[in-house]
Short mmCIF file of the C-alpha atoms (twelve columns), coordinates in Angstrom:
data_MODEL
# 
_entry.id   MODEL 
# 
loop_
_atom_site.group_PDB 
_atom_site.id 
_atom_site.type_symbol 
_atom_site.label_atom_id 
_atom_site.label_alt_id 
_atom_site.label_comp_id 
_atom_site.label_asym_id 
_atom_site.label_seq_id 
_atom_site.Cartn_x 
_atom_site.Cartn_y 
_atom_site.Cartn_z 
_atom_site.pdbx_PDB_model_num 
ATOM 1   C CA . MET A 1   68.072 44.506 22.151 1 
ATOM 2   C CA . ILE A 2   70.201 42.020 19.922 1 
ATOM 3   C CA . THR A 3   68.726 38.876 21.645 1 
ATOM 4   C CA . SER A 4   65.211 40.068 20.960 1 
ATOM 5   C CA . ARG A 5   66.182 40.553 17.228 1 
ATOM 6   C CA . ILE A 6   67.844 37.068 17.017 1 
ATOM 7   C CA . ARG A 7   64.756 35.450 18.742 1 
ATOM 8   C CA . ALA A 8   62.526 37.277 16.261 1 
ATOM 9   C CA . GLU A 9   64.597 36.222 13.331 1 
ATOM 10  C CA . LEU A 10  65.318 32.699 14.137 1 
ATOM 11  C CA . PRO A 11  62.206 31.130 12.509 1 
ATOM 12  C CA . ARG A 12  63.274 32.705 9.276  1 
ATOM 13  C CA . MET A 13  66.862 31.206 9.306  1 
ATOM 14  C CA . SER A 14  68.275 28.398 7.634  1 
ATOM 15  C CA . GLY A 15  69.225 25.341 9.509  1 
ATOM 16  C CA . SER A 16  73.137 26.498 9.774  1 
ATOM 17  C CA . LEU A 17  72.252 29.917 10.747 1 
ATOM 18  C CA . ARG A 18  69.859 28.825 13.202 1 
ATOM 19  C CA . LYS A 19  72.434 26.634 14.803 1 
ATOM 20  C CA . VAL A 20  74.355 29.774 15.540 1 
ATOM 21  C CA . GLY A 21  71.356 31.843 16.745 1 
ATOM 22  C CA . GLU A 22  70.380 29.118 19.184 1 
ATOM 23  C CA . LEU A 23  73.666 28.957 20.733 1 
ATOM 24  C CA . VAL A 24  74.009 32.631 21.007 1 
ATOM 25  C CA . LEU A 25  70.505 32.710 22.825 1 
ATOM 26  C CA . ALA A 26  71.232 29.800 25.100 1 
ATOM 27  C CA . ASP A 27  74.513 31.678 26.317 1 
ATOM 28  C CA . PRO A 28  74.967 35.218 25.190 1 
ATOM 29  C CA . ALA A 29  77.780 35.876 27.714 1 
ATOM 30  C CA . ALA A 30  79.832 33.036 26.569 1 
ATOM 31  C CA . ALA A 31  79.305 34.112 22.908 1 
ATOM 32  C CA . THR A 32  81.152 37.253 23.609 1 
ATOM 33  C CA . HIS A 33  84.335 35.198 24.202 1 
ATOM 34  C CA . GLY A 34  86.185 34.010 21.280 1 
ATOM 35  C CA . SER A 35  86.481 34.727 17.347 1 
ATOM 36  C CA . ALA A 36  83.872 33.983 14.623 1 
ATOM 37  C CA . ALA A 37  85.794 30.968 13.745 1 
ATOM 38  C CA . GLU A 38  85.500 29.348 17.145 1 
ATOM 39  C CA . LEU A 39  81.834 30.098 17.402 1 
ATOM 40  C CA . GLY A 40  81.577 28.391 14.133 1 
ATOM 41  C CA . ARG A 41  83.393 25.273 15.281 1 
ATOM 42  C CA . ARG A 42  81.255 25.328 18.576 1 
ATOM 43  C CA . THR A 43  77.956 25.191 16.443 1 
ATOM 44  C CA . GLY A 44  79.214 22.737 13.704 1 
ATOM 45  C CA . THR A 45  79.279 25.303 11.301 1 
ATOM 46  C CA . SER A 46  81.885 27.586 9.814  1 
ATOM 47  C CA . GLN A 47  83.335 31.072 10.224 1 
ATOM 48  C CA . ALA A 48  81.626 32.114 6.915  1 
ATOM 49  C CA . THR A 49  78.346 30.899 8.428  1 
ATOM 50  C CA . VAL A 50  78.643 33.028 11.592 1 
ATOM 51  C CA . THR A 51  79.540 36.038 9.193  1 
ATOM 52  C CA . ARG A 52  76.228 35.210 7.003  1 
ATOM 53  C CA . PHE A 53  74.500 35.144 10.574 1 
ATOM 54  C CA . CYS A 54  75.414 38.664 11.544 1 
ATOM 55  C CA . ARG A 55  74.496 40.013 8.137  1 
ATOM 56  C CA . ALA A 56  71.055 38.362 8.436  1 
ATOM 57  C CA . LEU A 57  70.529 40.382 11.561 1 
ATOM 58  C CA . GLY A 58  71.624 43.677 9.870  1 
ATOM 59  C CA . LEU A 59  74.919 43.674 11.441 1 
ATOM 60  C CA . GLU A 60  78.103 44.744 9.453  1 
ATOM 61  C CA . SER A 61  80.422 42.433 11.314 1 
ATOM 62  C CA . TYR A 62  80.972 39.772 13.959 1 
ATOM 63  C CA . GLN A 63  82.591 42.445 15.768 1 
ATOM 64  C CA . GLN A 64  79.437 44.347 15.786 1 
ATOM 65  C CA . LEU A 65  77.624 41.312 17.205 1 
ATOM 66  C CA . LEU A 66  80.012 41.065 20.089 1 
ATOM 67  C CA . ILE A 67  79.603 44.847 21.070 1 
ATOM 68  C CA . GLU A 68  75.892 44.658 21.062 1 
ATOM 69  C CA . LEU A 69  75.854 41.480 23.089 1 
ATOM 70  C CA . ALA A 70  78.290 42.889 25.545 1 
ATOM 71  C CA . GLN A 71  76.233 46.287 25.845 1 
ATOM 72  C CA . GLU A 72  73.077 44.133 26.393 1 
ATOM 73  C CA . GLN A 73  74.701 42.195 29.096 1 
ATOM 74  C CA . GLY A 74  75.787 45.328 30.678 1 
ATOM 75  C CA . ARG A 75  72.326 46.794 30.792 1 
ATOM 76  C CA . ALA A 76  71.126 43.566 32.417 1 
ATOM 77  C CA . GLU A 77  73.664 43.623 35.146 1 
ATOM 78  C CA . ALA A 78  72.705 47.087 35.848 1 
ATOM 79  C CA . GLU A 79  68.939 46.333 36.244 1 
ATOM 80  C CA . PRO A 80  67.716 46.069 39.836 1 
ATOM 81  C CA . PRO A 81  67.179 42.301 40.972 1 
ATOM 82  C CA . GLY A 82  63.991 40.836 39.438 1 
ATOM 83  C CA . ALA A 83  63.704 43.388 36.804 1 
ATOM 84  C CA . ALA A 84  64.609 40.775 33.917 1 
ATOM 85  C CA . LEU A 85  61.577 38.731 33.995 1 
ATOM 86  C CA . GLY A 86  61.174 36.131 31.368 1 
ATOM 87  C CA . PRO A 87  58.578 36.058 28.675 1 
ATOM 88  C CA . GLN A 88  56.585 33.060 30.081 1 
ATOM 89  C CA . ILE A 89  53.632 33.177 32.216 1 
ATOM 90  C CA . GLY A 90  52.691 30.053 33.889 1 
ATOM 91  C CA . PRO A 91  48.991 29.057 35.175 1 
ATOM 92  C CA . GLU A 92  50.221 29.255 38.743 1 
ATOM 93  C CA . ASP A 93  51.814 32.761 38.505 1 
ATOM 94  C CA . ASP A 94  50.292 35.310 40.703 1 
ATOM 95  C CA . LEU A 95  48.998 38.899 39.475 1 
ATOM 96  C CA . GLU A 96  52.127 40.599 40.342 1 
ATOM 97  C CA . LYS A 97  54.480 38.302 38.089 1 
ATOM 98  C CA . VAL A 98  51.774 38.832 35.270 1 
ATOM 99  C CA . ILE A 99  51.992 42.528 35.420 1 
ATOM 100 C CA . GLY A 100 55.884 42.521 35.656 1 
ATOM 101 C CA . VAL A 101 56.268 40.128 32.594 1 
ATOM 102 C CA . VAL A 102 53.997 41.989 30.557 1 
ATOM 103 C CA . ALA A 103 55.353 45.499 31.565 1 
ATOM 104 C CA . GLU A 104 58.859 44.273 31.196 1 
ATOM 105 C CA . ALA A 105 58.454 42.808 27.658 1 
ATOM 106 C CA . ASP A 106 56.747 45.988 26.718 1 
ATOM 107 C CA . LEU A 107 59.569 48.209 27.981 1 
ATOM 108 C CA . ARG A 108 62.152 45.952 26.340 1 
ATOM 109 C CA . ALA A 109 60.467 46.217 23.067 1 
ATOM 110 C CA . LEU A 110 60.166 50.011 23.185 1 
ATOM 111 C CA . ARG A 111 63.893 50.350 24.351 1 
ATOM 112 C CA . HIS A 112 65.014 48.180 21.547 1 
ATOM 113 C CA . THR A 113 62.797 49.780 18.708 1 
ATOM 114 C CA . ALA A 114 63.890 53.220 19.861 1 
ATOM 115 C CA . GLU A 115 67.479 52.201 19.718 1 
ATOM 116 C CA . VAL A 116 67.718 50.517 16.416 1 
ATOM 117 C CA . LEU A 117 65.127 52.478 14.346 1 
ATOM 118 C CA . ASP A 118 66.467 53.615 11.220 1 
ATOM 119 C CA . ARG A 119 66.561 57.489 11.708 1 
ATOM 120 C CA . GLU A 120 67.160 58.312 7.967  1 
ATOM 121 C CA . ALA A 121 64.294 56.187 6.926  1 
ATOM 122 C CA . LEU A 122 62.103 57.671 9.492  1 
ATOM 123 C CA . GLU A 123 62.998 61.094 8.293  1 
ATOM 124 C CA . ARG A 124 62.407 60.058 4.733  1 
ATOM 125 C CA . ALA A 125 58.759 58.545 5.719  1 
ATOM 126 C CA . ALA A 126 57.813 61.792 7.724  1 
ATOM 127 C CA . GLN A 127 58.921 63.970 4.928  1 
ATOM 128 C CA . ALA A 128 56.893 62.023 2.400  1 
ATOM 129 C CA . LEU A 129 53.738 62.109 4.650  1 
ATOM 130 C CA . ALA A 130 54.237 65.834 5.215  1 
ATOM 131 C CA . ARG A 131 54.145 66.839 1.700  1 
ATOM 132 C CA . ALA A 132 51.431 64.264 0.603  1 
ATOM 133 C CA . ARG A 133 48.334 65.401 -0.960 1 
ATOM 134 C CA . ARG A 134 46.559 62.582 0.378  1 
ATOM 135 C CA . THR A 135 47.762 59.580 2.532  1 
ATOM 136 C CA . ASP A 136 46.327 55.988 2.119  1 
ATOM 137 C CA . VAL A 137 46.776 53.830 5.358  1 
ATOM 138 C CA . TYR A 138 46.766 49.912 4.929  1 
ATOM 139 C CA . GLY A 139 46.294 47.284 7.546  1 
ATOM 140 C CA . VAL A 140 44.027 44.222 8.104  1 
ATOM 141 C CA . GLY A 141 43.310 42.186 11.494 1 
ATOM 142 C CA . GLY A 142 45.448 43.485 14.179 1 
ATOM 143 C CA . SER A 143 47.228 45.692 12.007 1 
ATOM 144 C CA . GLY A 144 43.996 47.450 10.926 1 
ATOM 145 C CA . ILE A 145 43.698 48.693 14.415 1 
ATOM 146 C CA . VAL A 146 47.107 50.377 14.228 1 
ATOM 147 C CA . ALA A 147 46.113 51.706 10.800 1 
ATOM 148 C CA . HIS A 148 43.087 53.390 12.261 1 
ATOM 149 C CA . GLU A 149 45.227 54.824 15.007 1 
ATOM 150 C CA . ALA A 150 47.764 56.075 12.369 1 
ATOM 151 C CA . GLN A 151 44.870 57.663 10.373 1 
ATOM 152 C CA . ALA A 152 43.425 59.436 13.578 1 
ATOM 153 C CA . ARG A 153 46.780 60.938 14.368 1 
ATOM 154 C CA . LEU A 154 47.632 62.244 10.990 1 
ATOM 155 C CA . PHE A 155 44.087 63.556 10.482 1 
ATOM 156 C CA . GLY A 156 44.169 65.425 13.516 1 
ATOM 157 C CA . ILE A 157 46.973 67.514 12.423 1 
ATOM 158 C CA . GLY A 158 45.372 68.134 8.978  1 
ATOM 159 C CA . SER A 159 46.738 65.602 6.818  1 
ATOM 160 C CA . ALA A 160 44.089 64.272 4.432  1 
ATOM 161 C CA . ALA A 161 44.703 60.470 5.510  1 
ATOM 162 C CA . HIS A 162 42.287 57.480 5.482  1 
ATOM 163 C CA . ALA A 163 42.621 53.940 6.666  1 
ATOM 164 C CA . TRP A 164 41.498 50.989 4.469  1 
ATOM 165 C CA . THR A 165 41.346 47.666 6.277  1 
ATOM 166 C CA . GLU A 166 39.527 45.713 3.327  1 
ATOM 167 C CA . VAL A 167 41.308 44.700 0.272  1 
ATOM 168 C CA . HIS A 168 39.014 45.906 -2.464 1 
ATOM 169 C CA . ALA A 169 38.368 49.321 -0.937 1 
ATOM 170 C CA . ALA A 170 42.105 49.695 -0.531 1 
ATOM 171 C CA . GLU A 171 42.938 48.703 -4.020 1 
ATOM 172 C CA . THR A 172 40.241 51.012 -5.410 1 
ATOM 173 C CA . SER A 173 41.869 54.038 -3.345 1 
ATOM 174 C CA . ALA A 174 45.469 52.984 -4.307 1 
ATOM 175 C CA . ALA A 175 44.482 52.867 -8.170 1 
ATOM 176 C CA . LEU A 176 43.435 56.323 -7.623 1 
ATOM 177 C CA . LEU A 177 46.670 57.651 -6.176 1 
ATOM 178 C CA . THR A 178 49.368 59.774 -7.734 1 
ATOM 179 C CA . PRO A 179 52.903 60.771 -7.479 1 
ATOM 180 C CA . SER A 180 51.639 63.622 -5.141 1 
ATOM 181 C CA . ASP A 181 50.401 60.850 -2.624 1 
ATOM 182 C CA . ALA A 182 51.789 58.644 0.035  1 
ATOM 183 C CA . VAL A 183 51.018 55.344 1.658  1 
ATOM 184 C CA . LEU A 184 51.597 53.988 5.081  1 
ATOM 185 C CA . ALA A 185 51.224 50.152 5.149  1 
ATOM 186 C CA . PHE A 186 51.320 47.990 8.281  1 
ATOM 187 C CA . SER A 187 51.922 44.239 8.440  1 
ATOM 188 C CA . HIS A 188 53.743 42.546 11.377 1 
ATOM 189 C CA . SER A 189 54.790 39.494 9.078  1 
ATOM 190 C CA . GLY A 190 55.364 41.521 6.120  1 
ATOM 191 C CA . ALA A 191 53.602 38.813 4.027  1 
ATOM 192 C CA . THR A 192 49.916 39.828 4.216  1 
ATOM 193 C CA . ARG A 193 48.467 39.727 0.790  1 
ATOM 194 C CA . GLU A 194 45.558 42.277 1.516  1 
ATOM 195 C CA . VAL A 195 48.370 44.630 2.607  1 
ATOM 196 C CA . LEU A 196 50.940 43.975 -0.402 1 
ATOM 197 C CA . GLU A 197 48.580 44.057 -3.058 1 
ATOM 198 C CA . PRO A 198 47.215 47.730 -2.654 1 
ATOM 199 C CA . LEU A 199 50.774 48.845 -1.526 1 
ATOM 200 C CA . ARG A 200 52.268 47.648 -4.743 1 
ATOM 201 C CA . LEU A 201 49.263 49.179 -6.818 1 
ATOM 202 C CA . ALA A 202 49.971 52.332 -5.130 1 
ATOM 203 C CA . GLY A 203 53.836 52.104 -5.922 1 
ATOM 204 C CA . ASP A 204 52.755 51.603 -9.433 1 
ATOM 205 C CA . ARG A 205 50.904 54.839 -9.480 1 
ATOM 206 C CA . GLY A 206 53.869 56.781 -8.331 1 
ATOM 207 C CA . ALA A 207 52.883 57.404 -4.718 1 
ATOM 208 C CA . THR A 208 55.607 57.254 -2.086 1 
ATOM 209 C CA . THR A 209 55.205 53.834 -0.202 1 
ATOM 210 C CA . VAL A 210 56.051 53.649 3.511  1 
ATOM 211 C CA . ALA A 211 55.938 49.966 5.040  1 
ATOM 212 C CA . VAL A 212 56.109 49.046 8.879  1 
ATOM 213 C CA . THR A 213 56.863 45.390 9.525  1 
ATOM 214 C CA . GLY A 214 58.753 43.115 11.807 1 
ATOM 215 C CA . ASP A 215 60.567 41.528 8.914  1 
ATOM 216 C CA . PRO A 216 62.820 43.941 6.786  1 
ATOM 217 C CA . ARG A 217 63.221 41.124 4.167  1 
ATOM 218 C CA . SER A 218 59.470 40.400 3.666  1 
ATOM 219 C CA . PRO A 219 57.468 40.993 0.326  1 
ATOM 220 C CA . VAL A 220 55.928 44.178 2.111  1 
ATOM 221 C CA . ALA A 221 59.371 45.573 3.262  1 
ATOM 222 C CA . GLN A 222 60.832 44.981 -0.100 1 
ATOM 223 C CA . ALA A 223 57.642 46.608 -2.321 1 
ATOM 224 C CA . ALA A 224 57.769 49.572 -0.160 1 
ATOM 225 C CA . ASP A 225 60.125 52.655 -0.984 1 
ATOM 226 C CA . ILE A 226 60.891 53.138 2.798  1 
ATOM 227 C CA . HIS A 227 60.781 50.395 5.451  1 
ATOM 228 C CA . LEU A 228 60.594 50.871 9.362  1 
ATOM 229 C CA . THR A 229 61.047 47.675 11.368 1 
ATOM 230 C CA . SER A 230 59.041 47.052 14.596 1 
ATOM 231 C CA . TYR A 231 60.140 44.453 17.472 1 
ATOM 232 C CA . SER A 232 58.059 42.429 19.478 1 
ATOM 233 C CA . GLY A 233 57.410 42.487 23.245 1 
ATOM 234 C CA . GLU A 234 56.068 38.729 23.193 1 
ATOM 235 C CA . THR A 235 54.804 36.909 26.349 1 
ATOM 236 C CA . SER A 236 52.835 33.538 26.679 1 
ATOM 237 C CA . PHE A 237 49.506 34.771 25.347 1 
ATOM 238 C CA . ARG A 238 50.750 37.678 23.245 1 
ATOM 239 C CA . ARG A 239 52.521 36.578 19.901 1 
ATOM 240 C CA . GLY A 240 53.075 38.039 16.584 1 
ATOM 241 C CA . ASN A 241 51.104 41.165 15.934 1 
ATOM 242 C CA . PHE A 242 49.908 41.454 19.462 1 
ATOM 243 C CA . GLY A 243 53.289 41.170 21.054 1 
ATOM 244 C CA . THR A 244 54.702 43.811 18.573 1 
ATOM 245 C CA . ARG A 245 51.767 46.319 18.920 1 
ATOM 246 C CA . HIS A 246 53.505 48.695 21.335 1 
ATOM 247 C CA . SER A 247 56.626 49.130 19.374 1 
ATOM 248 C CA . VAL A 248 54.655 49.932 16.066 1 
ATOM 249 C CA . LEU A 249 52.746 52.509 17.900 1 
ATOM 250 C CA . LEU A 250 56.074 54.090 19.286 1 
ATOM 251 C CA . ILE A 251 56.806 54.395 15.452 1 
ATOM 252 C CA . VAL A 252 53.437 55.698 14.665 1 
ATOM 253 C CA . ASP A 253 54.040 58.364 17.565 1 
ATOM 254 C CA . CYS A 254 57.597 59.283 16.019 1 
ATOM 255 C CA . LEU A 255 56.149 59.792 12.570 1 
ATOM 256 C CA . TYR A 256 53.036 61.691 13.974 1 
ATOM 257 C CA . ALA A 257 55.221 64.122 15.835 1 
ATOM 258 C CA . ARG A 258 57.683 64.713 13.203 1 
ATOM 259 C CA . VAL A 259 55.235 65.246 10.578 1 
ATOM 260 C CA . ALA A 260 53.667 67.678 12.992 1 
ATOM 261 C CA . GLN A 261 56.962 69.643 13.333 1 
ATOM 262 C CA . LEU A 262 57.281 69.639 9.576  1 
ATOM 263 C CA . THR A 263 53.790 70.893 9.058  1 
ATOM 264 C CA . TYR A 264 53.649 73.246 12.123 1 
ATOM 265 C CA . ASP A 265 51.443 75.887 11.062 1 
ATOM 266 C CA . ARG A 266 48.898 73.555 9.697  1 
ATOM 267 C CA . ALA A 267 49.124 70.877 12.640 1 
ATOM 268 C CA . THR A 268 48.979 73.558 15.146 1 
ATOM 269 C CA . ALA A 269 45.830 75.397 13.391 1 
ATOM 270 C CA . SER A 270 44.219 71.839 13.224 1 
ATOM 271 C CA . ILE A 271 44.722 71.205 16.746 1 
ATOM 272 C CA . ALA A 272 43.307 74.580 17.836 1 
ATOM 273 C CA . LEU A 273 40.381 74.164 15.712 1 
ATOM 274 C CA . THR A 274 39.364 70.627 17.156 1 
ATOM 275 C CA . SER A 275 40.434 70.935 20.792 1 
ATOM 276 C CA . HIS A 276 37.106 71.782 22.154 1 
ATOM 277 C CA . ILE A 277 35.274 68.880 20.343 1 
ATOM 278 C CA . ALA A 278 36.071 66.158 23.101 1 
ATOM 279 C CA . ASP A 279 35.262 68.739 26.071 1 
ATOM 280 C CA . GLY A 280 31.775 69.154 24.390 1 
ATOM 281 C CA . HIS A 281 30.888 65.381 24.840 1 
ATOM 282 C CA . THR A 282 32.305 64.982 28.237 1 
ATOM 283 C CA . ALA A 283 29.692 63.728 30.635 1 
ATOM 284 C CA . ARG A 284 29.619 65.157 34.474 1 
ATOM 285 C CA . ALA A 285 29.763 62.600 37.149 1 
ATOM 286 C CA . ARG A 286 26.091 62.439 39.042 1 
ATOM 287 C CA . ARG A 287 26.216 63.388 42.671 1 
ATOM 288 C CA . ARG A 288 25.128 60.913 45.013 1 
# 
């Protein structure tokens, strides 16, 4: 959703651009009426500032901003009463409110990620992972959990993938990569040095580098050959990387499914060879 994108980008915007973003978020419906020049006057900025604001969001024009705001408003009006719960959870809210807020935040993040996911970049990333001799996966902290999840998926379909969550080990592996290899790096902020450093080294070695971040202008995103953007489903107690986890996993699943398609024979053979393993470790419930 465009308002989610504005909310995510707002902290990184300059003072004048932030004024435009804050007004749009305060009254999205009103922002759809009038020209860019009028919105500039209402925010004490200018038409040029409004145009720069749109471009900062990855939009081609002010008209595209109006279209996305109108579409989002239409979807909200079509939802049943009570569906559009806000992101805040207060100390007096009951369990039903907590469940509703969390579920709605995740669903909105997933829908928005699916809507704006760059198909061309996703295809290029999947092609690179499918043909890679070896794939390094980088991530630390919360992104390290996602890195291990991505590695498990790729490894399960026959890809020689390994997750590195410690910078020295990651850089050692990166230094041994070749142009036949690929890298998949995760960083919500896109500014984590422990991810950026091995990513750059892998790129210097000629490996194809793919980054998944929440900021397409971040150092990690800019250092990668291919970038995919995740969006956050934040609530009162889930900020940053925690809020964006589900949308990142959606991107991982899309990559996994596409790589499996592109390596169909290898993927299906790998699944067939390993499908019995979990069954062999299933404990039966005791009879009482």
